[in-house]
C-alpha positions in Angstrom: 58.2 -167.8 109.7 58.7 -167.4 113.5 62.2 -166.0 112.8 60.7 -163.6 110.3 58.1 -162.4 112.8 60.8 -162.0 115.5 62.9 -160.0 113.1 59.9 -157.7 112.3 59.2 -157.3 116.0 62.8 -156.3 116.6 62.7 -153.8 113.8 59.5 -152.3 115.2 61.0 -152.2 118.7 64.1 -150.4 117.5 61.9 -147.9 115.5 59.7 -147.4 118.5 62.7 -146.8 120.7 64.2 -144.3 118.2 60.8 -142.5 118.0 60.7 -142.3 121.8 64.2 -140.9 122.0 63.4 -138.3 119.3 60.2 -137.4 121.1 62.1 -136.9 124.4 64.7 -134.8 122.7 62.0 -132.6 121.1 60.2 -132.4 124.4 63.4 -131.1 126.1 64.0 -128.6 123.2 60.4 -127.4 123.5 60.8 -126.9 127.3 63.9 -124.9 126.7 62.2 -122.8 124.0 59.2 -122.2 126.3 61.6 -121.1 129.1 63.3 -118.8 126.7 60.0 -117.4 125.4 58.9 -116.7 129.0 62.2 -115.0 129.8 62.0 -112.8 126.7 58.4 -111.9 127.5 59.4 -110.8 131.0 62.3 -108.8 129.5 59.9 -107.2 127.0 57.5 -106.2 129.7 60.3 -104.8 131.8 61.5 -102.7 128.9 57.9 -101.6 128.1 57.6 -100.3 131.7 61.0 -98.6 131.4 59.9 -96.9 128.2 56.7 -95.7 129.9 58.8 -94.2 132.7 61.1 -92.5 130.2 58.2 -91.1 128.3 56.8 -89.6 131.4 60.3 -88.1 132.2 60.5 -86.6 128.7 57.0 -85.0 129.1 58.0 -83.6 132.5 61.3 -82.2 131.1 59.4 -80.6 128.2 57.0 -79.0 130.6 59.9 -77.8 132.8 61.7 -76.5 129.8 58.6 -74.6 128.7 58.2 -73.1 132.2 61.8 -72.3 132.7 63.2 -71.1 129.4 66.9 -71.1 128.6 69.0 -67.9 128.7 69.1 -68.0 124.9 65.3 -68.2 124.7 64.9 -65.3 127.2 67.3 -63.1 125.2 65.6 -63.9 122.0 62.2 -63.1 123.5 63.6 -59.8 124.9 64.9 -58.8 121.5 61.6 -59.5 119.9 59.7 -57.5 122.6 62.2 -54.6 122.2 61.6 -54.6 118.5 57.8 -54.6 119.0 58.1 -51.7 121.5 60.1 -49.7 119.0 57.5 -50.4 116.3 54.7 -49.3 118.7 56.6 -46.1 119.6 57.0 -45.3 115.9 53.3 -45.8 115.4 52.4 -43.6 118.4 54.8 -40.9 117.1 53.2 -41.0 113.6 49.7 -40.8 115.0 50.5 -37.8 117.3 52.1 -35.8 114.4 
């Protein structure tokens, strides 16, 4: 009976040791995962700030583009205005006749 009890205690001891080893392994893996999560969160925040800066730059460029039109836009506007002036001149001529 004492041998049987000692045998059970040895089995329980080995199982407890195995559980402890597995726990320590899982604890190390959890610490690594937590460190990775922290690193990824920092990277995500950095990218979010970078995106905000880029959005502001895009808005600024859109405003500048609106204020300083391209040569093509200027030429297109001049052509439209010239056509409108011709139409107005035609209307004036028709009204004066």
